[in-house]
C-alpha positions as a printed NumPy array, in Angstrom:
array([[-17.05 ,  15.37 ,  -2.218],
       [-16.393,  13.634,   1.083],
       [-16.634,   9.869,   1.416],
       [-18.787,   8.995,   4.424],
       [-17.285,   6.778,   7.106],
       [-20.099,   4.242,   6.767],
       [-19.128,   3.628,   3.13 ],
       [-15.779,   2.266,   4.327],
       [-16.573,   0.774,   7.727],
       [-18.291,  -2.281,   6.275],
       [-15.041,  -3.278,   4.593],
       [-13.187,  -3.22 ,   7.91 ],
       [-15.843,  -5.451,   9.459],
       [-15.519,  -7.807,   6.501],
       [-11.723,  -8.041,   6.898],
       [-12.095,  -8.763,  10.596],
       [-14.766, -11.396,   9.952],
       [-13.234, -13.194,   6.966],
       [ -9.561, -12.93 ,   8.04 ],
       [ -8.251, -13.043,   4.455],
       [ -4.983, -14.792,   3.713],
       [ -2.424, -12.291,   2.413],
       [  0.573, -13.856,   0.662],
       [  3.576, -11.579,   1.108],
       [  6.826, -11.798,  -0.799],
       [  8.418,  -8.953,   1.072],
       [ 11.774,  -7.767,   2.332],
       [ 13.729,  -9.188,   5.225],
       [ 13.733,  -5.891,   7.137],
       [  9.964,  -5.809,   7.628],
       [  8.782,  -9.427,   7.669],
       [  8.019,  -9.647,  11.386],
       [  6.382,  -6.215,  11.597],
       [  4.268,  -6.927,   8.526],
       [  3.048, -10.249,   9.896],
       [  2.227,  -8.742,  13.298],
       [  0.432,  -5.796,  11.687],
       [ -1.738,  -8.047,   9.534],
       [ -2.571, -10.22 ,  12.53 ],
       [ -3.491,  -7.106,  14.523],
       [ -5.787,  -5.929,  11.742],
       [ -7.524,  -9.304,  11.666],
       [ -6.012, -10.711,   8.469],
       [ -3.902, -13.87 ,   8.099],
       [ -0.355, -13.34 ,   6.824],
       [  1.837, -15.886,   5.08 ],
       [  5.408, -15.307,   3.931],
       [  6.382, -17.735,   1.177],
       [  9.353, -17.051,  -1.088],
       [ 10.559, -20.292,  -2.675],
       [  9.88 , -20.416,  -6.424],
       [  8.865, -24.05 ,  -5.948],
       [  5.82 , -23.173,  -3.81 ],
       [  4.754, -19.594,  -4.488],
       [  2.33 , -20.5  ,  -7.292],
       [  0.456, -22.893,  -5.005],
       [  0.388, -20.365,  -2.176],
       [ -0.764, -17.51 ,  -4.409],
       [ -3.747, -19.387,  -5.769],
       [ -5.211, -19.988,  -2.308],
       [ -4.545, -16.458,  -1.027],
       [ -6.969, -13.564,  -0.939],
       [ -4.268, -11.207,  -2.206],
       [ -0.599, -11.336,  -3.189],
       [  1.723,  -8.496,  -2.138],
       [  5.072,  -8.096,  -3.906],
       [  7.633,  -5.877,  -2.158],
       [ 11.064,  -5.278,  -3.706],
       [ 12.751,  -3.898,  -0.593],
       [ 15.559,  -6.482,  -0.488],
       [ 15.972,  -7.947,  -3.929],
       [ 17.63 , -10.917,  -5.562],
       [ 17.181, -12.387,  -9.015],
       [ 15.595, -15.489,  -7.488],
       [ 13.126, -13.363,  -5.553],
       [ 12.078, -11.487,  -8.681],
       [ 11.523, -14.853, -10.38 ],
       [  9.403, -16.002,  -7.434],
       [  7.362, -12.773,  -7.537],
       [  6.548, -13.252, -11.198],
       [  5.609, -16.908, -10.691],
       [  3.349, -15.942,  -7.781],
       [  1.869, -13.006,  -9.68 ],
       [  1.041, -15.074, -12.754],
       [ -0.581, -17.747, -10.587],
       [ -2.632, -15.067,  -8.843],
       [ -3.68 , -13.666, -12.227],
       [ -4.841, -17.097, -13.378],
       [ -6.92 , -17.603, -10.247],
       [ -8.456, -14.135,  -9.961],
       [ -6.38 , -13.083,  -6.954],
       [ -5.439,  -9.373,  -6.788],
       [ -1.731,  -8.524,  -6.919],
       [ -0.263,  -5.438,  -5.228],
       [  3.227,  -4.06 ,  -5.855],
       [  5.374,  -1.977,  -3.516],
       [  8.296,  -0.72 ,  -5.658],
       [ 10.515,   0.102,  -2.677],
       [ 13.409,   2.324,  -3.717],
       [ 12.63 ,   2.266,  -7.434],
       [ 15.108,   4.693,  -8.949],
       [ 17.814,   4.087,  -6.357],
       [ 19.541,   1.496,  -8.579],
       [ 19.005,   0.28 , -12.116],
       [ 18.426,  -3.308, -10.933],
       [ 15.709,  -2.183,  -8.556],
       [ 13.951,  -0.092, -11.195],
       [ 14.274,  -2.793, -13.856],
       [ 12.867,  -5.398, -11.456],
       [  9.768,  -3.308, -10.736],
       [  9.227,  -2.706, -14.453],
       [  9.705,  -6.397, -15.259],
       [  7.017,  -7.337, -12.732],
       [  4.661,  -4.725, -14.188],
       [  5.251,  -6.006, -17.718],
       [  4.681,  -9.666, -16.911],
       [  2.051,  -9.553, -14.157],
       [ -1.306,  -7.79 , -14.078],
       [ -1.011,  -5.648, -10.962],
       [ -4.192,  -4.325,  -9.342],
       [ -2.566,  -1.627,  -7.193],
       [  0.85 ,  -0.014,  -6.867],
       [  1.737,   1.895,  -3.695],
       [  4.811,   4.029,  -3.267],
       [  6.089,   7.498,  -2.544],
       [  6.163,  10.091,  -5.316],
       [  9.745,   9.361,  -6.348],
       [  9.172,   5.61 ,  -6.626],
       [  5.996,   6.075,  -8.667],
       [  7.67 ,   8.6  , -10.977],
       [ 10.524,   6.229, -11.762],
       [  8.034,   3.619, -12.978],
       [  7.308,   5.851, -15.971],
       [ 10.881,   6.994, -16.537],
       [ 10.752,  10.276, -14.635],
       [ 13.741,  11.044, -12.458],
       [ 12.968,  12.491,  -9.05 ],
       [ 15.397,  12.906,  -6.196],
       [ 15.819,   9.748,  -4.138],
       [ 18.094,   8.813,  -1.244],
       [ 18.424,   5.089,  -0.658],
       [ 14.868,   3.799,  -0.395],
       [ 13.537,   7.122,   0.898],
       [ 11.944,   9.888,  -1.134],
       [ 13.799,  13.171,  -1.529],
       [ 12.32 ,  16.609,  -1.005],
       [ 11.504,  17.224,  -4.674],
       [  8.077,  16.164,  -5.87 ],
       [  6.403,  16.942,  -2.564],
       [  3.932,  19.402,  -4.1  ],
       [  0.431,  17.966,  -3.701],
       [ -0.92 ,  19.126,  -7.071],
       [  2.08 ,  17.674,  -8.883],
       [  1.664,  14.359,  -7.079],
       [ -2.035,  14.19 ,  -7.976],
       [ -1.199,  14.793, -11.619],
       [  1.561,  12.178, -11.457],
       [ -0.686,   9.569,  -9.848],
       [ -3.421,  10.027, -12.456],
       [ -0.975,   9.888, -15.348],
       [  0.783,   6.768, -14.078],
       [ -2.553,   5.075, -13.339],
       [ -3.649,   5.626, -16.912],
       [ -0.314,   4.563, -18.394],
       [  0.009,   1.387, -16.325],
       [ -3.699,   0.563, -16.188],
       [ -3.736,   0.074, -12.439],
       [ -4.792,   1.844,  -9.245],
       [ -1.975,   4.054,  -7.973],
       [ -1.386,   5.133,  -4.381],
       [  1.113,   7.861,  -3.534],
       [  1.658,   8.176,   0.181],
       [  2.887,  11.257,   1.988],
       [  1.572,  13.9  ,   4.378],
       [ -1.746,  13.188,   2.674],
       [ -2.306,  10.019,   0.678],
       [ -3.538,  10.011,  -2.919],
       [ -5.322,   7.099,  -4.578],
       [ -6.607,   7.065,  -8.147],
       [ -7.885,   4.728, -10.829],
       [ -7.281,   7.361, -13.497],
       [-10.94 ,   8.422, -13.639],
       [-11.24 ,   9.892, -10.158],
       [ -8.911,  10.45 ,  -7.263],
       [ -9.241,  10.574,  -3.514],
       [ -7.189,  12.347,  -0.889],
       [ -6.965,  10.696,   2.524],
       [ -5.879,  12.728,   5.521],
       [ -4.823,  11.127,   8.774],
       [ -1.781,   9.317,  10.037],
       [  1.122,  10.971,  11.826],
       [  4.738,  11.921,  11.156],
       [  5.848,   9.229,  13.625],
       [  5.09 ,   6.691,  10.892],
       [  8.227,   7.909,   9.115],
       [ 10.377,   7.027,  12.152],
       [  9.451,   3.335,  12.233],
       [ 10.935,   0.961,   9.681],
       [  8.358,  -0.938,   7.683],
       [  5.251,   1.178,   8.128],
       [  4.978,   1.805,   4.397],
       [  5.547,  -1.859,   3.596],
       [  2.939,  -2.903,   6.152],
       [  0.525,  -0.41 ,   4.625],
       [  0.764,  -2.113,   1.235],
       [  0.006,  -5.454,   2.877],
       [ -2.948,  -3.908,   4.717],
       [ -4.232,  -2.646,   1.378],
       [ -3.879,  -6.244,   0.215],
       [ -6.118,  -7.424,   3.044],
       [ -8.836,  -4.992,   1.96 ],
       [ -8.376,  -5.887,  -1.726],
       [ -8.86 ,  -9.534,  -0.77 ],
       [-12.447,  -8.86 ,   0.348],
       [-13.522,  -6.107,  -2.058],
       [-13.465,  -6.279,  -5.866],
       [-13.526,  -2.484,  -6.23 ],
       [ -9.799,  -1.865,  -5.74 ],
       [-10.23 ,   1.905,  -5.499],
       [-12.714,   1.489,  -2.655],
       [-10.653,  -1.235,  -0.993],
       [ -7.533,   0.918,  -1.127],
       [ -9.397,   3.93 ,   0.204],
       [-10.667,   1.975,   3.199],
       [ -7.224,   0.552,   3.915],
       [ -5.564,   3.962,   3.766],
       [ -8.204,   5.586,   5.953],
       [ -8.224,   2.968,   8.709],
       [ -4.428,   2.696,   8.678],
       [ -4.185,   6.456,   9.072],
       [ -6.728,   6.438,  11.871],
       [ -4.788,   3.774,  13.779],
       [ -1.579,   5.805,  13.413],
       [ -3.308,   8.993,  14.555],
       [ -4.708,   7.268,  17.624],
       [ -1.335,   5.712,  18.45 ],
       [  0.423,   9.062,  18.111],
       [ -1.97 ,  10.671,  20.571],
       [ -0.895,   8.089,  23.151],
       [  2.86 ,   8.225,  22.513],
       [  3.787,  11.626,  21.069],
       [  5.766,  12.55 ,  24.183],
       [  7.524,   9.185,  24.369],
       [  8.957,   8.345,  20.962],
       [  8.888,   5.989,  17.965],
       [  9.574,   2.792,  19.928],
       [  6.46 ,   3.215,  22.019],
       [  4.555,   4.421,  18.951],
       [  5.331,   1.193,  17.086],
       [  3.781,  -0.932,  19.834],
       [  0.834,   1.414,  20.275],
       [  0.245,   1.374,  16.522],
       [ -0.096,  -2.425,  16.491],
       [ -2.474,  -2.127,  19.434],
       [ -4.578,   0.457,  17.598],
       [ -4.743,  -1.696,  14.46 ],
       [ -6.162,  -4.448,  16.657],
       [ -8.668,  -2.05 ,  18.25 ],
       [-10.047,  -0.646,  14.974],
       [-13.836,  -0.573,  14.756],
       [-16.36 ,   0.964,  12.341],
       [-16.298,   4.349,  14.105],
       [-12.5  ,   4.662,  14.348],
       [-12.273,   7.117,  11.458],
       [-14.186,   9.872,  13.247],
       [-11.784,  12.653,  14.121],
       [ -8.767,  10.68 ,  12.901],
       [ -9.073,  10.298,   9.13 ],
       [-11.071,  11.831,   6.3  ],
       [-11.527,  11.067,   2.607],
       [-12.356,  13.505,  -0.179],
       [-13.112,  12.444,  -3.762],
       [-12.591,  14.425,  -6.966],
       [-13.115,  13.74 , -10.664],
       [ -9.958,  13.936, -12.73 ],
       [-11.16 ,  16.656, -15.088],
       [-10.832,  19.12 , -12.189],
       [ -7.115,  18.419, -12.2  ],
       [ -6.87 ,  18.644, -15.962],
       [ -8.614,  22.012, -16.064],
       [ -6.214,  23.626, -13.599]])
């Protein structure tokens, strides 16, 4: 079943109108790009890391995004403090387990956050998501390897991890998968140029945070975020395909700022399935 554009467009309008505050504890490589991307979308970014202030910042935010791209023990402590504060105040928490599986410290840190904080949504590539439930898939640095790229296998993985962790799972790739364990959606859109710009995955998680800040249904919020993000990338690629990733990065920020309720047409599509169809295969 296809999800109609109008079912998602109202959430974009709401983000642009309410300009939700997204508290990011993210990695040093992507801080500037993440902030600029959220501003372009219409949200309000804040980057606060000190353990002494993250609880206060989290409780006034619309969403808290935890990204383990460049880790330290102090940062993990700050993430847990912020996450627990968000939990107490009804603020959704999103986790981006960047490079989970690349090192034991990185994997253990992601698992520690998941044990101690109620996380509403986890977004990663197939390898990162698999390592959260103890499955080894090929990984190179913080990038996914070639194994695990089969779409059916990734759908099954996403559903299983969603059920085990009790959270919405997003696996991004050529097509994006989002599931709450009861149903799953496949979002087409985007462009391969996204893989040539540092921080596009990290920014995506923060964009999903902006949508989660204004919509209690995390599956629907995540779907809208994935679809509009993909549409912006598709539009940017059309303008810069013959130029290269540097021009694409700037055009992508421009297209995030130009998003409107009809931007999905011809640039992104969403299909929904019930999980029993996967289980019967």
